[in-house]
C-alpha positions in Angstrom: 115.3 67.8 152.6 117.9 66.2 154.7 117.0 68.3 157.8 113.4 67.4 157.5 114.4 63.7 157.5 116.4 64.4 160.6 113.3 65.9 162.2 111.3 62.8 161.3 114.0 60.5 162.7 114.4 62.5 166.0 113.6 60.4 169.0 111.5 63.2 170.6 109.5 63.6 167.4 108.7 59.9 167.3 107.9 59.9 171.0 105.5 62.9 170.7 103.7 61.4 167.7 103.2 58.3 169.8 101.9 60.5 172.6 99.5 62.2 170.3 98.3 58.7 169.1 97.7 57.4 172.6 96.1 60.6 173.9 93.6 60.5 171.0 93.0 56.7 170.9 89.3 57.2 171.8 88.8 60.6 170.2 85.8 60.7 167.9 87.0 63.9 166.1 90.0 64.6 163.9 93.3 63.1 165.2 96.7 64.5 165.0 98.6 61.5 163.6 101.8 61.3 161.6 99.6 61.2 158.5 98.0 64.5 159.4 101.3 66.1 160.0 102.6 65.0 156.6 99.3 66.0 154.9 99.5 69.5 156.3 103.2 69.8 155.2 102.3 68.8 151.6 99.2 71.0 151.4 101.1 74.0 152.8 103.8 73.6 150.2 101.1 73.2 147.4 99.3 76.4 148.6 102.6 78.3 148.6 103.4 77.1 145.1 100.0 77.6 143.5 99.4 81.1 145.0 102.9 82.2 144.0 103.5 83.1 147.6 106.6 80.9 147.6 108.5 83.8 145.8 107.4 86.3 148.4 108.4 83.9 151.2 111.8 83.4 149.6 112.3 87.1 149.1 111.2 88.1 152.6 113.4 85.6 154.2 116.4 85.5 151.8 115.9 81.9 150.9 116.4 79.7 147.8 113.8 77.3 146.7 115.4 74.3 148.5 115.5 76.1 151.9 112.1 77.5 151.5 110.6 74.0 150.8 112.6 72.5 153.7 111.2 75.1 156.1 107.6 74.8 154.9 107.8 71.0 155.4 109.4 71.3 158.8 106.6 73.6 159.9 104.0 71.2 158.6 105.4 68.1 160.2 105.9 69.9 163.5 102.8 72.0 163.8 100.8 69.7 166.1 103.7 67.8 167.8 102.6 69.1 171.2 98.9 68.2 170.9 99.2 65.5 173.6 100.3 68.1 176.1 97.1 70.1 175.7 95.2 67.1 176.8 97.3 66.8 179.9 97.6 70.4 181.0 95.2 72.5 179.0 98.0 74.5 177.5 97.5 75.8 173.9 99.1 73.1 171.7 100.2 75.6 169.2 102.4 77.3 171.8 103.6 74.0 173.2 104.3 72.7 169.7 106.4 75.8 168.8 108.6 75.3 171.9 109.0 71.6 171.3 109.7 72.2 167.6 112.5 74.7 168.4 114.5 72.0 170.2 113.9 69.5 167.4 114.8 72.0 164.7 118.0 72.9 166.5 119.0 69.2 166.7 118.2 68.9 163.0 120.6 71.7 162.0 118.2 74.6 161.4 119.7 78.0 162.3 118.2 80.5 164.7 116.6 82.6 161.9 115.0 79.5 160.3 113.8 78.3 163.7 112.2 81.7 164.5 110.3 81.7 161.2 109.1 78.1 161.6 108.1 78.3 165.3 106.3 81.6 164.7 104.2 79.9 162.0 103.5 76.9 164.3 102.5 79.3 167.1 100.1 81.1 164.7 98.5 78.1 163.0 95.3 77.8 165.2 93.6 81.1 164.4 93.6 83.4 161.5 94.7 86.9 162.6 95.6 90.1 160.8 99.3 90.1 161.8 100.1 86.6 160.9 103.2 85.6 159.0 102.8 84.2 155.5 103.8 80.8 156.5 101.4 80.9 159.5 98.5 81.8 157.2 99.2 79.0 154.8 99.8 76.5 157.6 96.4 77.5 159.1 94.6 77.0 155.8 96.4 73.7 155.1 95.5 72.4 158.5 91.9 73.0 157.7 92.1 71.6 154.2 93.7 68.4 155.4 90.5 67.3 157.1 87.8 65.3 155.2 84.9 66.9 157.1 82.3 66.0 154.4 83.1 62.3 155.2 83.2 62.5 158.9 80.9 60.4 161.0 81.2 62.9 163.9 80.3 66.0 161.9 77.0 66.6 163.7 78.8 67.0 167.0 81.8 68.9 165.7 82.0 72.5 166.7 84.3 73.4 163.8 82.3 71.7 161.0 80.4 74.8 159.8 83.6 76.9 159.4 85.5 74.2 157.5 85.7 74.5 153.8 85.9 70.6 153.6 82.5 70.4 155.2 80.9 72.1 152.1 83.0 70.4 149.5 84.6 67.0 149.6 87.7 68.1 147.8 89.2 71.6 147.6 91.5 72.1 144.7 
């Protein structure tokens, strides 16, 4: 996962994680920290493995296991990298994150096909839709599963609480 390490070491990546942190310093709801990004990457990979969808993902995209894992992790750690921009301009952070991710992925050595697959999933991760990519679907679910809604002090004010699986159960496994 050398290229994912390159993503994590990228100066833009670290700058944007810091911007997410400062933009959300006073936020009472879920934050988009480095820990959240890593949690989503790990959960996405687990979902792909446990469902057997990893084989389909590999076959559809002509990937071996090493490349598939690297792309899944890259999508996870970059899926909210542009969240800070939504606070500044109101732009959809999924769209902004996919654009930012493309630049970071290119610098990390991902090819154009891999970048297209990853950035499509990032762009799709906010809402479940019929025509989503497999990686987009799993990223969406992992993003929701990463939250500990049942333990949240702001759950009474959260507009997403009722739709979150983790609001009904403390741990989904």
